[in-house]
Backbone of each chain as nested JSON, in Angstrom:
{
  "chains": [
    {"id": "A", "residues": [
      {"number": 1, "name": "MET", "atoms": {"N": [82.596, 123.569, 121.458], "CA": [82.576, 123.384, 120.114], "C": [83.032, 121.966, 119.822]}},
      {"number": 2, "name": "ARG", "atoms": {"N": [84.081, 121.727, 120.343], "CA": [84.868, 120.321, 120.167], "C": [83.953, 119.259, 120.307]}},
      {"number": 3, "name": "VAL", "atoms": {"N": [83.197, 119.206, 121.535], "CA": [82.255, 118.245, 121.858], "C": [81.073, 118.14, 120.759]}},
      {"number": 4, "name": "ALA", "atoms": {"N": [80.57, 119.246, 120.336], "CA": [79.411, 119.38, 119.373], "C": [79.805, 118.689, 118.127]}},
      {"number": 5, "name": "VAL", "atoms": {"N": [81.148, 119.09, 117.618], "CA": [81.401, 118.246, 116.516], "C": [81.726, 116.91, 116.615]}},
      {"number": 6, "name": "GLN", "atoms": {"N": [82.307, 116.583, 117.724], "CA": [82.661, 115.225, 118.047], "C": [81.294, 114.428, 118.144]}},
      {"number": 7, "name": "LYS", "atoms": {"N": [80.31, 114.889, 118.421], "CA": [78.977, 114.167, 118.647], "C": [78.443, 113.802, 117.157]}},
      {"number": 8, "name": "LEU", "atoms": {"N": [78.794, 114.356, 116.217], "CA": [78.266, 114.155, 114.725], "C": [78.635, 112.736, 114.438]}},
      {"number": 9, "name": "ASP", "atoms": {"N": [77.706, 111.919, 114.029], "CA": [77.833, 110.578, 113.696], "C": [78.868, 110.54, 112.583]}},
      {"number": 10, "name": "GLY", "atoms": {"N": [79.968, 109.804, 112.628], "CA": [80.891, 109.547, 111.783], "C": [82.14, 110.306, 111.996]}},
      {"number": 11, "name": "VAL", "atoms": {"N": [82.244, 111.248, 113.048], "CA": [83.39, 112.037, 113.336], "C": [84.274, 110.978, 114.141]}},
      {"number": 12, "name": "ARG", "atoms": {"N": [85.475, 110.855, 113.839], "CA": [86.351, 110.039, 114.641], "C": [87.134, 110.806, 115.727]}},
      {"number": 13, "name": "SER", "atoms": {"N": [87.7, 112.03, 115.363], "CA": [88.325, 112.847, 116.29], "C": [88.267, 114.336, 115.999]}},
      {"number": 14, "name": "VAL", "atoms": {"N": [88.415, 115.045, 116.908], "CA": [88.334, 116.58, 116.642], "C": [89.521, 117.18, 117.69]}},
      {"number": 15, "name": "ALA", "atoms": {"N": [90.284, 118.01, 117.021], "CA": [91.273, 118.756, 117.705], "C": [91.074, 120.179, 117.508]}},
      {"number": 16, "name": "VAL", "atoms": {"N": [90.978, 120.969, 118.51], "CA": [90.608, 122.406, 118.14], "C": [91.88, 123.308, 118.685]}},
      {"number": 17, "name": "SER", "atoms": {"N": [92.232, 124.125, 117.835], "CA": [93.298, 125.1, 118.291], "C": [92.805, 126.506, 118.184]}},
      {"number": 18, "name": "LEU", "atoms": {"N": [92.306, 127.125, 119.326], "CA": [91.565, 128.416, 119.199], "C": [92.808, 129.507, 119.082]}},
      {"number": 19, "name": "ASN", "atoms": {"N": [93.873, 129.172, 119.47], "CA": [95.026, 130.127, 119.201], "C": [95.317, 130.341, 117.682]}},
      {"number": 20, "name": "ASP", "atoms": {"N": [95.349, 129.183, 116.973], "CA": [95.68, 129.244, 115.623], "C": [94.396, 129.421, 114.75]}},
      {"number": 21, "name": "GLY", "atoms": {"N": [93.25, 129.148, 115.29], "CA": [91.997, 129.346, 114.675], "C": [91.488, 128.3, 113.543]}},
      {"number": 22, "name": "TYR", "atoms": {"N": [91.746, 127.15, 114.133], "CA": [91.144, 126.042, 113.263], "C": [90.79, 124.71, 114.071]}},
      {"number": 23, "name": "ALA", "atoms": {"N": [89.806, 123.881, 113.477], "CA": [89.556, 122.507, 113.906], "C": [90.119, 121.617, 113.043]}},
      {"number": 24, "name": "ASP", "atoms": {"N": [90.858, 120.52, 113.428], "CA": [91.209, 119.293, 112.776], "C": [90.127, 118.315, 113.075]}},
      {"number": 25, "name": "ILE", "atoms": {"N": [89.497, 117.825, 112.019], "CA": [88.435, 116.728, 112.06], "C": [88.83, 115.6, 111.214]}},
      {"number": 26, "name": "VAL", "atoms": {"N": [88.71, 114.35, 111.96], "CA": [89.039, 113.233, 111.094], "C": [87.829, 112.265, 111.125]}},
      {"number": 27, "name": "LEU", "atoms": {"N": [87.34, 111.959, 110.084], "CA": [86.099, 111.223, 109.732], "C": [86.306, 109.708, 109.775]}},
      {"number": 28, "name": "ALA", "atoms": {"N": [85.508, 108.966, 110.268], "CA": [85.392, 107.456, 110.185], "C": [85.456, 106.987, 108.922]}},
      {"number": 29, "name": "SER", "atoms": {"N": [85.891, 105.767, 108.543], "CA": [86.154, 105.24, 107.2], "C": [84.761, 105.151, 106.398]}},
      {"number": 30, "name": "GLN", "atoms": {"N": [83.642, 105.025, 107.147], "CA": [82.223, 105.073, 106.465], "C": [81.514, 106.17, 107.256]}},
      {"number": 31, "name": "ASN", "atoms": {"N": [81.156, 107.289, 106.571], "CA": [80.563, 108.337, 107.209], "C": [79.618, 109.032, 106.21]}},
      {"number": 32, "name": "ALA", "atoms": {"N": [78.703, 109.734, 106.678], "CA": [77.942, 110.692, 105.851], "C": [77.903, 112.09, 106.355]}},
      {"number": 33, "name": "VAL", "atoms": {"N": [79.229, 112.414, 106.864], "CA": [79.45, 113.806, 107.363], "C": [79.599, 114.725, 106.174]}},
      {"number": 34, "name": "THR", "atoms": {"N": [79.017, 115.837, 106.297], "CA": [79.247, 116.985, 105.199], "C": [79.926, 118.16, 105.829]}},
      {"number": 35, "name": "VAL", "atoms": {"N": [80.549, 119.046, 105.062], "CA": [81.11, 120.18, 105.495], "C": [80.147, 121.154, 106.159]}},
      {"number": 36, "name": "GLU", "atoms": {"N": [79.095, 121.186, 105.572], "CA": [77.928, 122.027, 105.942], "C": [77.488, 121.587, 107.524]}},
      {"number": 37, "name": "ARG", "atoms": {"N": [77.346, 120.283, 107.669], "CA": [77.05, 119.776, 109.023], "C": [78.009, 120.194, 110.051]}},
      {"number": 38, "name": "ILE", "atoms": {"N": [79.391, 120.2, 109.608], "CA": [80.474, 120.407, 110.513], "C": [80.254, 121.981, 110.869]}},
      {"number": 39, "name": "ARG", "atoms": {"N": [80.035, 122.743, 109.752], "CA": [80.04, 124.198, 109.897], "C": [78.757, 124.622, 110.833]}},
      {"number": 40, "name": "GLU", "atoms": {"N": [77.63, 123.855, 110.625], "CA": [76.519, 124.282, 111.461], "C": [76.79, 124.173, 112.879]}},
      {"number": 41, "name": "ALA", "atoms": {"N": [77.299, 122.898, 113.222], "CA": [77.782, 122.712, 114.621], "C": [78.633, 123.717, 115.186]}},
      {"number": 42, "name": "ILE", "atoms": {"N": [79.52, 124.208, 114.419], "CA": [80.537, 125.291, 114.809], "C": [79.709, 126.575, 115.007]}},
      {"number": 43, "name": "ARG", "atoms": {"N": [78.734, 126.77, 114.105], "CA": [78.051, 128.063, 114.321], "C": [77.19, 128.093, 115.557]}},
      {"number": 44, "name": "ARG", "atoms": {"N": [76.623, 126.952, 115.716], "CA": [75.765, 126.823, 116.916], "C": [76.508, 127.097, 118.24]}},
      {"number": 45, "name": "ASN", "atoms": {"N": [77.826, 126.844, 118.097], "CA": [78.561, 127.136, 119.396], "C": [79.307, 128.523, 119.369]}},
      {"number": 46, "name": "GLY", "atoms": {"N": [78.851, 129.388, 118.291], "CA": [79.221, 130.81, 118.631], "C": [80.409, 131.018, 117.874]}},
      {"number": 47, "name": "PHE", "atoms": {"N": [80.913, 130.264, 116.937], "CA": [82.078, 130.622, 116.191], "C": [81.624, 130.772, 114.547]}},
      {"number": 48, "name": "THR", "atoms": {"N": [82.404, 131.336, 113.807], "CA": [82.188, 131.686, 112.507], "C": [83.058, 130.547, 111.769]}},
      {"number": 49, "name": "PRO", "atoms": {"N": [82.592, 129.698, 111.008], "CA": [83.608, 128.805, 110.049], "C": [83.891, 129.59, 108.801]}},
      {"number": 50, "name": "ARG", "atoms": {"N": [85.106, 129.532, 108.652], "CA": [85.544, 130.19, 107.285], "C": [85.931, 129.035, 106.33]}},
      {"number": 51, "name": "GLU", "atoms": {"N": [87.067, 129.469, 105.424], "CA": [87.396, 128.343, 104.618], "C": [87.881, 127.062, 105.227]}},
      {"number": 52, "name": "ALA", "atoms": {"N": [87.904, 125.925, 104.462], "CA": [88.271, 124.705, 105.052], "C": [89.172, 123.903, 104.088]}},
      {"number": 53, "name": "ARG", "atoms": {"N": [90.221, 123.179, 104.609], "CA": [91.008, 122.386, 103.647], "C": [90.461, 120.913, 103.935]}},
      {"number": 54, "name": "VAL", "atoms": {"N": [90.171, 120.122, 102.86], "CA": [89.558, 118.987, 103.03], "C": [90.304, 117.794, 102.15]}},
      {"number": 55, "name": "ARG", "atoms": {"N": [90.159, 116.567, 102.593], "CA": [90.582, 115.484, 101.782], "C": [89.157, 114.692, 101.598]}},
      {"number": 56, "name": "VAL", "atoms": {"N": [88.821, 114.488, 100.261], "CA": [87.482, 113.887, 100.184], "C": [87.634, 112.938, 99.053]}},
      {"number": 57, "name": "SER", "atoms": {"N": [86.925, 111.704, 99.256], "CA": [86.818, 110.753, 97.947], "C": [85.327, 110.79, 97.442]}},
      {"number": 58, "name": "GLY", "atoms": {"N": [85.381, 110.558, 96.155], "CA": [84.068, 110.471, 95.423], "C": [84.463, 110.178, 94.001]}},
      {"number": 59, "name": "THR", "atoms": {"N": [83.401, 110.456, 93.101], "CA": [83.391, 110.029, 91.756], "C": [83.307, 111.594, 90.947]}},
      {"number": 60, "name": "VAL", "atoms": {"N": [84.049, 111.641, 90.059], "CA": [83.781, 112.802, 89.169], "C": [82.694, 112.778, 88.033]}},
      {"number": 61, "name": "VAL", "atoms": {"N": [81.965, 113.714, 87.955], "CA": [80.933, 113.518, 86.959], "C": [80.805, 114.886, 86.216]}},
      {"number": 62, "name": "ARG", "atoms": {"N": [80.36, 114.873, 85.214], "CA": [80.205, 116.018, 84.278], "C": [78.811, 116.476, 84.349]}},
      {"number": 63, "name": "ARG", "atoms": {"N": [78.506, 117.761, 84.442], "CA": [77.234, 118.504, 84.347], "C": [77.477, 119.478, 83.42]}},
      {"number": 64, "name": "GLY", "atoms": {"N": [77.281, 119.341, 82.15], "CA": [77.477, 120.428, 81.039], "C": [79.074, 120.724, 81.108]}},
      {"number": 65, "name": "GLU", "atoms": {"N": [79.252, 122.088, 81.376], "CA": [80.667, 122.468, 81.289], "C": [81.313, 122.336, 82.646]}},
      {"number": 66, "name": "GLN", "atoms": {"N": [80.652, 121.858, 83.654], "CA": [81.183, 121.772, 85.051], "C": [81.536, 120.389, 85.314]}},
      {"number": 67, "name": "LEU", "atoms": {"N": [82.342, 120.274, 86.143], "CA": [82.844, 119.072, 86.95], "C": [82.394, 118.93, 88.465]}},
      {"number": 68, "name": "LEU", "atoms": {"N": [81.792, 117.865, 88.67], "CA": [81.351, 117.826, 90.192], "C": [81.999, 116.576, 90.762]}},
      {"number": 69, "name": "LEU", "atoms": {"N": [82.225, 116.583, 91.982], "CA": [82.769, 115.502, 92.704], "C": [81.449, 115.011, 93.635]}},
      {"number": 70, "name": "GLU", "atoms": {"N": [81.089, 113.749, 93.206], "CA": [79.856, 113.257, 93.977], "C": [80.433, 112.506, 95.188]}},
      {"number": 71, "name": "VAL", "atoms": {"N": [79.802, 112.744, 96.275], "CA": [80.501, 111.964, 97.46], "C": [79.307, 111.124, 97.863]}},
      {"number": 72, "name": "ALA", "atoms": {"N": [79.456, 109.783, 97.612], "CA": [78.386, 108.814, 97.87], "C": [77.913, 108.667, 99.28]}},
      {"number": 73, "name": "GLY", "atoms": {"N": [78.829, 108.859, 100.213], "CA": [78.469, 108.622, 101.59], "C": [77.48, 109.596, 102.131]}},
      {"number": 74, "name": "SER", "atoms": {"N": [77.51, 110.93, 101.745], "CA": [76.724, 111.819, 102.108], "C": [75.616, 112.328, 101.259]}},
      {"number": 75, "name": "GLY", "atoms": {"N": [75.705, 111.658, 99.984], "CA": [74.809, 112.088, 98.946], "C": [74.801, 113.437, 98.426]}},
      {"number": 76, "name": "THR", "atoms": {"N": [76.056, 114.199, 98.681], "CA": [76.219, 115.612, 98.331], "C": [77.345, 115.51, 97.143]}},
      {"number": 77, "name": "ALA", "atoms": {"N": [77.524, 116.823, 96.721], "CA": [78.546, 116.863, 95.5], "C": [79.245, 118.342, 95.793]}},
      {"number": 78, "name": "PHE", "atoms": {"N": [80.441, 118.254, 95.298], "CA": [81.089, 119.64, 95.2], "C": [81.346, 120.046, 93.948]}},
      {"number": 79, "name": "LEU", "atoms": {"N": [81.153, 121.298, 93.466], "CA": [81.607, 121.858, 92.286], "C": [83.038, 121.948, 92.18]}},
      {"number": 80, "name": "LEU", "atoms": {"N": [83.758, 121.552, 91.311], "CA": [85.119, 121.514, 91.355], "C": [85.704, 122.731, 90.503]}},
      {"number": 81, "name": "ALA", "atoms": {"N": [86.737, 123.192, 91.034], "CA": [87.305, 124.37, 90.502], "C": [88.882, 124.223, 90.815]}},
      {"number": 82, "name": "GLY", "atoms": {"N": [89.719, 124.938, 89.905], "CA": [91.11, 124.621, 90.098], "C": [91.702, 125.174, 88.769]}},
      {"number": 83, "name": "SER", "atoms": {"N": [93.05, 124.928, 88.621], "CA": [93.772, 125.302, 87.329], "C": [93.289, 124.44, 86.193]}},
      {"number": 84, "name": "PRO", "atoms": {"N": [93.278, 125.018, 84.956], "CA": [92.961, 124.162, 83.817], "C": [93.491, 122.833, 83.88]}},
      {"number": 85, "name": "GLU", "atoms": {"N": [94.832, 122.736, 84.179], "CA": [95.512, 121.471, 84.062], "C": [94.939, 120.367, 85.067]}},
      {"number": 86, "name": "ALA", "atoms": {"N": [94.756, 120.904, 86.209], "CA": [94.03, 120.112, 87.284], "C": [92.792, 119.468, 86.747]}},
      {"number": 87, "name": "LEU", "atoms": {"N": [91.861, 120.592, 86.319], "CA": [90.597, 120.155, 86.013], "C": [90.602, 119.173, 84.764]}},
      {"number": 88, "name": "GLU", "atoms": {"N": [91.484, 119.588, 83.857], "CA": [91.637, 118.692, 82.616], "C": [91.917, 117.176, 83.231]}},
      {"number": 89, "name": "ARG", "atoms": {"N": [92.82, 116.989, 84.138], "CA": [93.086, 115.663, 84.617], "C": [91.889, 114.959, 85.309]}},
      {"number": 90, "name": "LEU", "atoms": {"N": [91.325, 115.812, 85.94], "CA": [90.006, 115.305, 86.609], "C": [88.858, 114.925, 85.652]}},
      {"number": 91, "name": "ALA", "atoms": {"N": [88.869, 115.721, 84.53], "CA": [87.777, 115.243, 83.636], "C": [88.08, 113.913, 83.07]}},
      {"number": 92, "name": "HIS", "atoms": {"N": [89.382, 113.456, 82.943], "CA": [89.617, 112.197, 82.442], "C": [89.116, 111.043, 83.407]}},
      {"number": 93, "name": "ALA", "atoms": {"N": [88.907, 111.528, 84.755], "CA": [88.458, 110.511, 85.591], "C": [86.916, 110.499, 85.664]}},
      {"number": 94, "name": "ALA", "atoms": {"N": [86.223, 111.429, 84.813], "CA": [84.773, 111.446, 84.99], "C": [84.216, 110.225, 84.42]}},
      {"number": 95, "name": "GLY", "atoms": {"N": [83.072, 109.757, 84.992], "CA": [82.454, 108.616, 84.551], "C": [82.671, 107.57, 85.628]}},
      {"number": 96, "name": "GLY", "atoms": {"N": [82.823, 107.729, 86.851], "CA": [82.685, 106.881, 87.862], "C": [83.972, 106.279, 88.526]}},
      {"number": 97, "name": "SER", "atoms": {"N": [85.059, 106.7, 87.905], "CA": [86.363, 106.375, 88.638], "C": [86.514, 107.02, 90.048]}},
      {"number": 98, "name": "PRO", "atoms": {"N": [86.811, 106.24, 90.933], "CA": [87.079, 106.87, 92.353], "C": [88.272, 107.66, 92.41]}},
      {"number": 99, "name": "VAL", "atoms": {"N": [88.273, 108.843, 93.12], "CA": [89.34, 109.823, 93.229], "C": [89.339, 110.19, 94.594]}},
      {"number": 100, "name": "THR", "atoms": {"N": [90.522, 110.579, 95.025], "CA": [90.643, 111.146, 96.345], "C": [91.555, 112.567, 96.258]}},
      {"number": 101, "name": "LEU", "atoms": {"N": [90.852, 113.655, 96.58], "CA": [91.291, 114.924, 96.194], "C": [91.714, 115.74, 97.567]}},
      {"number": 102, "name": "ASP", "atoms": {"N": [92.585, 116.55, 97.593], "CA": [92.899, 117.556, 98.649], "C": [92.421, 118.785, 98.051]}},
      {"number": 103, "name": "GLY", "atoms": {"N": [91.832, 119.631, 98.83], "CA": [91.234, 120.97, 98.135], "C": [90.856, 121.86, 99.345]}},
      {"number": 104, "name": "THR", "atoms": {"N": [90.429, 122.983, 98.834], "CA": [89.866, 124.095, 99.786], "C": [88.382, 124.343, 99.46]}},
      {"number": 105, "name": "VAL", "atoms": {"N": [87.774, 124.328, 100.42], "CA": [86.278, 124.785, 100.292], "C": [86.054, 126.091, 101.032]}},
      {"number": 106, "name": "PRO", "atoms": {"N": [85.767, 126.975, 100.187], "CA": [85.754, 128.579, 100.621], "C": [84.545, 128.503, 101.681]}},
      {"number": 107, "name": "GLU", "atoms": {"N": [84.481, 129.589, 102.272], "CA": [83.405, 129.913, 103.376], "C": [82.171, 129.972, 102.577]}},
      {"number": 108, "name": "SER", "atoms": {"N": [81.032, 129.28, 103.161], "CA": [79.955, 129.301, 102.471], "C": [78.719, 130.209, 103.136]}},
      {"number": 109, "name": "GLN", "atoms": {"N": [77.78, 130.467, 102.434], "CA": [76.655, 131.257, 103.058], "C": [75.685, 130.431, 103.757]}},
      {"number": 110, "name": "ARG", "atoms": {"N": [75.375, 130.822, 104.837], "CA": [74.375, 129.889, 105.763], "C": [73.021, 129.655, 105.048]}},
      {"number": 111, "name": "GLY", "atoms": {"N": [72.633, 128.388, 104.763], "CA": [71.363, 128.055, 104.216], "C": [71.497, 127.859, 102.694]}},
      {"number": 112, "name": "SER", "atoms": {"N": [72.517, 128.174, 102.034], "CA": [72.8, 128.092, 100.708], "C": [72.452, 126.669, 100.18]}},
      {"number": 113, "name": "THR", "atoms": {"N": [71.675, 126.472, 99.322], "CA": [71.556, 125.175, 98.61], "C": [72.344, 124.861, 97.486]}},
      {"number": 114, "name": "MET", "atoms": {"N": [73.282, 125.818, 97.149], "CA": [74.359, 125.594, 96.029], "C": [75.389, 124.708, 96.326]}},
      {"number": 115, "name": "PRO", "atoms": {"N": [75.718, 123.837, 95.417], "CA": [76.857, 122.876, 95.921], "C": [78.178, 123.633, 96.333]}},
      {"number": 116, "name": "LEU", "atoms": {"N": [78.842, 123.119, 97.181], "CA": [80.012, 123.822, 97.767], "C": [81.036, 123.641, 96.646]}},
      {"number": 117, "name": "LEU", "atoms": {"N": [81.839, 124.793, 96.569], "CA": [82.993, 124.841, 95.631], "C": [84.279, 123.992, 96.268]}},
      {"number": 118, "name": "LEU", "atoms": {"N": [84.773, 123.274, 95.569], "CA": [86.037, 122.624, 96.16], "C": [87.115, 122.912, 95.184]}},
      {"number": 119, "name": "ARG", "atoms": {"N": [87.941, 123.762, 95.598], "CA": [89.233, 124.315, 94.779], "C": [90.251, 123.201, 94.978]}},
      {"number": 120, "name": "VAL", "atoms": {"N": [90.449, 122.554, 93.849], "CA": [91.434, 121.429, 94.029], "C": [93.032, 121.895, 94.287]}},
      {"number": 121, "name": "ALA", "atoms": {"N": [93.652, 121.468, 95.054], "CA": [94.878, 121.918, 95.313], "C": [95.936, 121.856, 94.097]}},
      {"number": 122, "name": "ASP", "atoms": {"N": [96.515, 122.922, 93.815], "CA": [97.45, 122.842, 92.762], "C": [98.531, 123.767, 93.0]}},
      {"number": 123, "name": "GLY", "atoms": {"N": [99.363, 124.008, 92.137], "CA": [100.61, 124.968, 92.32], "C": [101.795, 124.151, 92.463]}},
      {"number": 124, "name": "PRO", "atoms": {"N": [102.962, 124.651, 92.842], "CA": [104.119, 123.863, 93.025], "C": [103.949, 122.617, 94.012]}},
      {"number": 125, "name": "GLY", "atoms": {"N": [104.433, 121.598, 93.561], "CA": [104.332, 120.335, 94.453], "C": [102.937, 119.798, 94.509]}},
      {"number": 126, "name": "ALA", "atoms": {"N": [101.928, 120.208, 93.702], "CA": [100.644, 119.55, 93.768], "C": [100.221, 118.974, 92.608]}},
      {"number": 127, "name": "GLU", "atoms": {"N": [101.065, 118.332, 91.893], "CA": [100.982, 117.566, 90.658], "C": [99.976, 116.466, 90.975]}},
      {"number": 128, "name": "LEU", "atoms": {"N": [99.014, 116.221, 90.154], "CA": [97.995, 115.121, 90.315], "C": [98.493, 113.957, 89.681]}},
      {"number": 129, "name": "LEU", "atoms": {"N": [98.502, 112.849, 90.285], "CA": [98.974, 111.653, 89.814], "C": [97.898, 110.735, 89.449]}},
      {"number": 130, "name": "GLU", "atoms": {"N": [97.948, 110.053, 88.318], "CA": [96.911, 109.202, 88.066], "C": [97.454, 107.577, 87.947]}},
      {"number": 131, "name": "GLN", "atoms": {"N": [96.786, 106.699, 88.54], "CA": [97.217, 105.395, 88.437], "C": [95.949, 104.334, 87.905]}},
      {"number": 132, "name": "ARG", "atoms": {"N": [96.228, 103.688, 87.23], "CA": [95.021, 102.812, 86.612], "C": [95.413, 101.298, 86.872]}},
      {"number": 133, "name": "THR", "atoms": {"N": [94.571, 100.727, 87.629], "CA": [94.897, 99.241, 87.843], "C": [93.497, 98.639, 87.593]}},
      {"number": 134, "name": "ALA", "atoms": {"N": [93.443, 97.617, 86.768], "CA": [92.262, 96.763, 86.524], "C": [91.043, 97.629, 86.273]}},
      {"number": 135, "name": "GLY", "atoms": {"N": [91.3, 98.61, 85.315], "CA": [90.172, 99.426, 85.028], "C": [89.707, 100.499, 85.975]}},
      {"number": 136, "name": "VAL", "atoms": {"N": [90.291, 100.462, 87.133], "CA": [89.937, 101.604, 88.178], "C": [91.016, 102.613, 88.164]}},
      {"number": 137, "name": "GLY", "atoms": {"N": [90.397, 103.856, 87.889], "CA": [91.404, 105.049, 88.083], "C": [91.442, 105.695, 89.42]}},
      {"number": 138, "name": "THR", "atoms": {"N": [92.474, 106.179, 89.596], "CA": [92.784, 106.898, 91.02], "C": [93.62, 108.161, 90.676]}},
      {"number": 139, "name": "LEU", "atoms": {"N": [93.009, 109.333, 91.253], "CA": [93.805, 110.47, 91.316], "C": [94.109, 110.775, 92.576]}},
      {"number": 140, "name": "THR", "atoms": {"N": [95.225, 111.254, 93.003], "CA": [95.548, 111.844, 94.23], "C": [96.41, 112.841, 94.152]}},
      {"number": 141, "name": "SER", "atoms": {"N": [96.576, 113.644, 95.136], "CA": [97.363, 114.891, 95.02], "C": [98.582, 114.952, 95.898]}},
      {"number": 142, "name": "ARG", "atoms": {"N": [99.636, 115.471, 95.415], "CA": [100.984, 115.292, 96.081], "C": [100.927, 116.533, 97.227]}},
      {"number": 143, "name": "HIS", "atoms": {"N": [99.749, 117.283, 97.132], "CA": [99.815, 118.5, 98.169], "C": [99.352, 118.034, 99.498]}},
      {"number": 144, "name": "GLY", "atoms": {"N": [100.221, 118.161, 100.528], "CA": [99.982, 117.796, 101.732], "C": [98.851, 118.415, 102.35]}},
      {"number": 145, "name": "LEU", "atoms": {"N": [98.006, 117.774, 103.307], "CA": [96.845, 118.611, 103.865], "C": [97.173, 119.058, 105.218]}},
      {"number": 146, "name": "MET", "atoms": {"N": [97.645, 118.192, 106.025], "CA": [97.92, 118.752, 107.431], "C": [99.15, 118.304, 107.972]}}
    ]},
    {"id": "B", "residues": [
      {"number": 1, "name": "MET", "atoms": {"N": [110.739, 109.81, 93.761], "CA": [109.672, 110.624, 94.272], "C": [108.274, 110.093, 93.717]}},
      {"number": 2, "name": "ARG", "atoms": {"N": [108.203, 109.993, 92.452], "CA": [106.977, 109.645, 91.77], "C": [106.617, 108.165, 92.266]}},
      {"number": 3, "name": "ARG", "atoms": {"N": [107.581, 107.329, 92.324], "CA": [107.247, 105.852, 92.766], "C": [106.664, 105.781, 94.095]}},
      {"number": 4, "name": "VAL", "atoms": {"N": [107.245, 106.681, 95.036], "CA": [106.818, 106.756, 96.354], "C": [105.256, 107.147, 96.398]}},
      {"number": 5, "name": "MET", "atoms": {"N": [104.926, 108.241, 95.682], "CA": [103.633, 108.69, 95.636], "C": [102.584, 107.735, 95.125]}},
      {"number": 6, "name": "ILE", "atoms": {"N": [102.955, 107.053, 93.992], "CA": [101.93, 106.004, 93.571], "C": [101.642, 104.927, 94.58]}},
      {"number": 7, "name": "THR", "atoms": {"N": [102.759, 104.471, 95.243], "CA": [102.661, 103.474, 96.34], "C": [101.75, 103.946, 97.405]}},
      {"number": 8, "name": "VAL", "atoms": {"N": [101.76, 105.243, 97.713], "CA": [100.73, 105.689, 98.714], "C": [99.316, 105.579, 98.275]}},
      {"number": 9, "name": "ALA", "atoms": {"N": [99.31, 106.156, 96.821], "CA": [97.907, 106.054, 96.266], "C": [97.31, 104.574, 96.526]}},
      {"number": 10, "name": "LEU", "atoms": {"N": [98.019, 103.616, 96.023], "CA": [97.613, 102.392, 96.059], "C": [97.291, 101.768, 97.318]}},
      {"number": 11, "name": "ALA", "atoms": {"N": [98.151, 102.208, 98.343], "CA": [97.881, 101.626, 99.76], "C": [96.606, 102.219, 100.271]}},
      {"number": 12, "name": "GLY", "atoms": {"N": [96.286, 103.464, 99.88], "CA": [95.025, 104.087, 100.225], "C": [93.889, 103.282, 99.716]}},
      {"number": 13, "name": "LEU", "atoms": {"N": [93.96, 102.887, 98.558], "CA": [92.89, 102.059, 97.855], "C": [92.844, 100.777, 98.443]}},
      {"number": 14, "name": "ALA", "atoms": {"N": [93.839, 100.118, 98.791], "CA": [93.755, 98.731, 99.326], "C": [93.093, 98.809, 100.74]}},
      {"number": 15, "name": "ALA", "atoms": {"N": [93.362, 99.862, 101.547], "CA": [92.867, 99.938, 102.786], "C": [91.375, 100.191, 102.82]}},
      {"number": 16, "name": "SER", "atoms": {"N": [90.868, 100.85, 101.858], "CA": [89.5, 101.285, 101.757], "C": [89.106, 101.141, 100.421]}},
      {"number": 17, "name": "PRO", "atoms": {"N": [88.691, 100.158, 99.799], "CA": [88.279, 100.058, 98.281], "C": [87.032, 100.774, 98.073]}},
      {"number": 18, "name": "ALA", "atoms": {"N": [86.24, 101.182, 98.989], "CA": [85.019, 101.651, 98.644], "C": [84.748, 102.991, 99.209]}},
      {"number": 19, "name": "ARG", "atoms": {"N": [85.842, 103.627, 99.552], "CA": [85.542, 104.828, 100.3], "C": [85.086, 106.004, 99.387]}},
      {"number": 20, "name": "ALA", "atoms": {"N": [84.071, 106.619, 99.904], "CA": [83.553, 107.626, 98.93], "C": [83.002, 108.709, 99.911]}},
      {"number": 21, "name": "GLN", "atoms": {"N": [83.871, 109.359, 100.539], "CA": [83.215, 110.41, 101.525], "C": [84.279, 111.323, 101.945]}},
      {"number": 22, "name": "LEU", "atoms": {"N": [83.958, 112.225, 102.836], "CA": [84.776, 113.143, 103.525], "C": [85.774, 112.356, 104.407]}},
      {"number": 23, "name": "GLN", "atoms": {"N": [87.051, 112.694, 104.255], "CA": [88.039, 111.934, 105.185], "C": [88.587, 112.795, 106.247]}},
      {"number": 24, "name": "GLU", "atoms": {"N": [88.927, 114.097, 105.878], "CA": [89.695, 114.87, 106.873], "C": [89.277, 116.283, 106.603]}},
      {"number": 25, "name": "VAL", "atoms": {"N": [89.094, 117.187, 107.686], "CA": [88.897, 118.514, 107.451], "C": [89.657, 119.302, 108.388]}},
      {"number": 26, "name": "ARG", "atoms": {"N": [90.281, 120.38, 107.699], "CA": [90.824, 121.404, 108.759], "C": [90.0, 122.622, 108.559]}},
      {"number": 27, "name": "GLN", "atoms": {"N": [89.097, 122.91, 109.52], "CA": [88.118, 123.943, 109.335], "C": [88.654, 125.199, 110.085]}},
      {"number": 28, "name": "THR", "atoms": {"N": [88.744, 126.261, 109.189], "CA": [89.247, 127.544, 109.92], "C": [87.873, 128.164, 110.702]}},
      {"number": 29, "name": "ILE", "atoms": {"N": [88.209, 128.508, 111.777], "CA": [87.223, 129.266, 112.591], "C": [87.533, 130.518, 113.133]}},
      {"number": 30, "name": "PHE", "atoms": {"N": [86.532, 131.479, 113.225], "CA": [86.829, 132.757, 113.51], "C": [86.18, 133.2, 114.696]}},
      {"number": 31, "name": "GLY", "atoms": {"N": [86.838, 133.444, 115.888], "CA": [86.269, 134.05, 117.076], "C": [84.863, 133.757, 117.633]}},
      {"number": 32, "name": "MET", "atoms": {"N": [84.5, 134.446, 118.591], "CA": [82.891, 134.188, 118.894], "C": [82.248, 135.335, 118.167]}},
      {"number": 33, "name": "ASP", "atoms": {"N": [80.979, 135.002, 117.877], "CA": [79.922, 136.034, 117.264], "C": [79.785, 136.993, 118.295]}}
    ]}
  ]
}
C-alpha cells in the first residue's frame, strides 16, 4: 500500500503504521492529489480508508448557505463544516483570500460525487488566526495536525 | 503565544505564495477487507 500511494504523482513521502492504523502522507508543494485518489489507492490494496486529518490550502467561496474550500491544484472543493465561530471566521475570507486549514475529512462513500466534507479543527487550542498583509488574508489554525 | 503563531502563518506564505492544494494527510486505515 505504501508503494501504491507513493506512486501517485505529487506524493512526496508516505509512512504507514499498520499497528496504529494510519498512513501519513506528505504532498509536494505543487500537486493535484485528492483525498479520494489516496483512498482509492488504499482500497485497491485491500485496506479500508476511514476518516483523515488533513492540512489543505485553497480559497473559501460561498454557495448559497454553504461555504466551500476550493483547492485549485486538484480542481476539487471541500464542503466546510465546523463550529459557528470557525465558519463565521472563514466566511470573512470568502472571495478569494488564500487560507490554510487543518481539519478532518470523514470516511467517504466509494464513487460518491458529492464534495467531501472538511470539518475544520476547533475546540480548545484551535483558535483560528487571521492576518492581513497587503490585502491578502490568511487564516491558519493553531490546532496541530501530526 | 499569539505572536509566535502569526509568525508561523507568514512564514508559510513566504515559502509558498501560491499554494493551493492538499499539503498533508493522516489517513486512518482499517485492516484487510
